[in-house]
N, C-alpha and C positions, 0 to 999 in steps of 0.2 A: 547686688543685694547683700547687706551685712547679715552675718549669722550671729545668733545670740548664744551665750554660754552662761553657765552658772557654777560658781564655786562657793558653796555654803554648807556649813556643818552646824548641826544643832545636837547637843549632848546634854543628858541629865545623868549625873554620877556623883561619886564621893571622892574628895581629895585623898590621895594615898600618903601624902606627907605635907608638911608646911611649905608654903610657897617660898621661893628663893629670890629675893629682890637684889638686883645689881644695877649699876649705872654705867653707861657707855663712857668713853673718854670725852664725849661732847656733853655729858651730864644728863642724857636721856634715861629715864627709868625703864627697866625691863624686868619682868618676873617670869620665872619658869616654874611650872607645876605639872602634876600628873593627876588625872582623874581616872577612876575605874567605873566602867559600866558593866552591868550584869545581865545575863540572859538565862532563862530557865525553860526547860522543855522535857518531854517524856520521850524516851527512845522507843523502838519497836516492841520491846518487852514490857513497856509501861513503867520503866524505872525513871525516877527523877534525875535529870542532868542539870548541871550548872556550869556556866562559863563566864569568866571575867575577861574583859578586854581593857587594856591600859592605853591612855591617850596622852601624848605630850602636848601641853598647852603653853603658849607664849602670849603675854600681854605687854603692851607698851604704854609709856607715858603715864597719864593720870590713872588709867585703868590698872596699870601695874602697881601703882602706889596704893590704890584702893584694895586690890587683891591682897597685898602684903599686910594690910591692917585688919581686914575682916575675915580672911580665910585661914583655915588651919586643918590639919589632918582630920578626916572623918566628916567634914562639912559637906552637905548635899548642895550642889549648885547646878544651874542651867548655864551652859556656855554656848555662845553663838559666835561663829567666825568663819575663817576660810582655810583650806588646806594649802600648805606650802611645803615643797620639798627642796632642801638645800644640800649642797655637797661641798666637800673639802678633801684635801689630801692629808693623810696621817703622817706621822714621823717616818714611816717606811715607804712613803710614796704611794700608798694604796688609796684609791678613791673610796670615800665613805659617804653615805647618804642618810638623811633623817627626814621623816615627814612629820610635820607638826601642825597644830591648829593655832592660827593667829587669832586670838579672841578680840572681838569688838563689842561684845555685850556680855554681861554677867548678871544673873539673878540669884539671890540667896533663897534656898528652898526650905530651910529649917531655921529654928531659933536657937540652935545649939550654941553654947558658949564654952570657952575653955574653962576648965575647973578653976573656980575662984577669981575669974577675970570678968569684970562687968564690961558690957559693950562700950560704955563711955570711956573706959580705960583703954580699950583697943583702938579707939580713934581719938586719943587724948590730944594729939597735935593738930586736930582740926580746930580752927579758931571758933570761939562761941559766936552765936548770932548776936549782932549788935542790938541793943535795946532801942526800941522805937520811941521817939520823943512825941508825946501827945501835946498838941498845940490847941 
Protein backbone atom coordinates (compact mmCIF):
# COMPACT_ATOMS: atom_id res chain seq x y z
CA UNK A 1 0.00 0.00 0.00
CA UNK A 2 1.38 3.38 -0.99
CA UNK A 3 1.52 6.03 1.68
CA UNK A 4 0.59 9.60 0.93
CA UNK A 5 2.50 12.69 1.91
CA UNK A 6 2.00 16.40 1.54
CA UNK A 7 4.47 19.25 1.22
CA UNK A 8 2.43 22.44 0.92
CA UNK A 9 2.99 25.91 2.35
CA UNK A 10 0.50 28.80 2.29
CA UNK A 11 1.61 32.21 3.55
CA UNK A 12 0.19 35.71 3.64
CA UNK A 13 2.76 38.39 4.35
CA UNK A 14 4.60 41.47 3.18
CA UNK A 15 7.73 41.61 1.05
CA UNK A 16 10.73 42.80 3.06
CA UNK A 17 12.63 44.03 -0.03
CA UNK A 18 12.29 44.15 -3.80
CA UNK A 19 12.57 40.74 -5.54
CA UNK A 20 15.94 39.87 -7.12
CA UNK A 21 15.56 38.47 -10.65
CA UNK A 22 18.41 36.44 -12.14
CA UNK A 23 18.83 33.98 -14.99
CA UNK A 24 20.56 30.61 -14.91
CA UNK A 25 23.25 29.78 -17.47
CA UNK A 26 20.52 27.98 -19.45
CA UNK A 27 18.42 31.18 -19.49
CA UNK A 28 15.81 30.13 -16.90
CA UNK A 29 14.42 33.01 -14.84
CA UNK A 30 14.65 32.70 -11.04
CA UNK A 31 13.62 35.27 -8.44
CA UNK A 32 14.54 35.35 -4.74
CA UNK A 33 12.51 37.30 -2.24
CA UNK A 34 11.65 37.36 1.44
CA UNK A 35 8.28 37.87 3.05
CA UNK A 36 7.48 38.54 6.69
CA UNK A 37 4.53 37.08 8.54
CA UNK A 38 3.40 38.52 11.87
CA UNK A 39 1.82 37.00 14.95
CA UNK A 40 0.29 38.86 17.92
CA UNK A 41 -0.79 37.51 21.30
CA UNK A 42 -1.05 38.42 24.96
CA UNK A 43 1.31 36.92 27.50
CA UNK A 44 0.28 35.65 30.96
CA UNK A 45 0.41 39.23 32.30
CA UNK A 46 -1.97 40.44 29.57
CA UNK A 47 0.77 42.38 27.75
CA UNK A 48 0.61 42.54 23.96
CA UNK A 49 3.37 40.59 22.23
CA UNK A 50 4.36 40.67 18.54
CA UNK A 51 6.61 38.37 16.56
CA UNK A 52 7.75 38.47 12.94
CA UNK A 53 8.94 35.43 11.01
CA UNK A 54 10.89 35.80 7.76
CA UNK A 55 10.50 33.32 4.90
CA UNK A 56 12.81 32.85 1.91
CA UNK A 57 10.83 32.45 -1.32
CA UNK A 58 12.08 31.23 -4.71
CA UNK A 59 10.04 31.40 -7.91
CA UNK A 60 11.04 30.03 -11.29
CA UNK A 61 10.35 30.67 -14.97
CA UNK A 62 7.29 32.79 -15.88
CA UNK A 63 6.24 33.22 -12.22
CA UNK A 64 9.70 34.64 -11.47
CA UNK A 65 9.36 37.23 -14.23
CA UNK A 66 5.86 38.18 -13.05
CA UNK A 67 7.13 38.59 -9.47
CA UNK A 68 9.95 40.87 -10.62
CA UNK A 69 7.47 43.12 -12.46
CA UNK A 70 4.62 43.33 -9.96
CA UNK A 71 6.20 42.95 -6.53
CA UNK A 72 8.17 45.40 -4.41
CA UNK A 73 9.01 46.01 -0.77
CA UNK A 74 5.93 46.26 1.43
CA UNK A 75 3.53 44.56 -0.99
CA UNK A 76 1.07 42.14 0.67
CA UNK A 77 0.96 38.76 -1.08
CA UNK A 78 -0.37 35.24 -0.76
CA UNK A 79 2.27 32.67 -1.66
CA UNK A 80 1.63 28.98 -2.13
CA UNK A 81 4.37 26.44 -2.69
CA UNK A 82 6.47 23.67 -1.19
CA UNK A 83 9.32 23.50 1.31
CA UNK A 84 12.75 22.58 -0.03
CA UNK A 85 15.98 22.26 1.94
CA UNK A 86 19.22 22.39 -0.01
CA UNK A 87 22.82 22.12 1.11
CA UNK A 88 26.28 23.12 -0.10
CA UNK A 89 29.84 23.33 1.17
CA UNK A 90 31.20 26.82 1.88
CA UNK A 91 34.72 27.98 1.05
CA UNK A 92 36.00 26.42 4.33
CA UNK A 93 34.43 23.03 3.63
CA UNK A 94 31.60 23.51 6.14
CA UNK A 95 28.22 22.08 5.21
CA UNK A 96 25.54 24.82 4.97
CA UNK A 97 21.77 24.38 4.76
CA UNK A 98 18.90 26.63 3.77
CA UNK A 99 15.17 25.94 3.75
CA UNK A 100 13.12 27.85 1.19
CA UNK A 101 9.62 27.89 -0.19
CA UNK A 102 9.47 27.18 -3.90
CA UNK A 103 6.44 29.18 -5.02
CA UNK A 104 3.98 27.87 -7.55
CA UNK A 105 1.16 30.36 -6.96
CA UNK A 106 1.01 34.06 -6.15
CA UNK A 107 -1.89 36.37 -5.39
CA UNK A 108 -1.59 40.11 -4.88
CA UNK A 109 -3.59 41.16 -1.83
CA UNK A 110 -3.32 44.92 -2.07
CA UNK A 111 -3.51 47.61 -4.70
CA UNK A 112 -0.40 49.39 -3.46
CA UNK A 113 1.85 50.81 -6.16
CA UNK A 114 5.32 52.26 -6.05
CA UNK A 115 5.30 56.00 -5.55
CA UNK A 116 4.80 57.62 -8.95
CA UNK A 117 4.73 54.35 -10.91
CA UNK A 118 1.56 53.26 -12.64
CA UNK A 119 0.76 49.57 -12.88
CA UNK A 120 0.94 49.83 -16.68
CA UNK A 121 4.54 51.05 -16.36
CA UNK A 122 5.44 48.11 -14.12
CA UNK A 123 4.38 45.66 -16.81
CA UNK A 124 5.37 47.80 -19.79
CA UNK A 125 7.16 44.96 -21.60
CA UNK A 126 3.95 42.90 -21.72
CA UNK A 127 2.72 43.11 -25.31
CA UNK A 128 -0.64 44.84 -25.76
CA UNK A 129 -3.70 42.78 -26.54
CA UNK A 130 -4.20 42.56 -30.31
CA UNK A 131 -7.22 44.40 -31.60
CA UNK A 132 -9.98 42.10 -32.73
CA UNK A 133 -11.15 42.57 -36.26
CA UNK A 134 -14.88 42.82 -36.66
CA UNK A 135 -16.20 41.06 -39.74
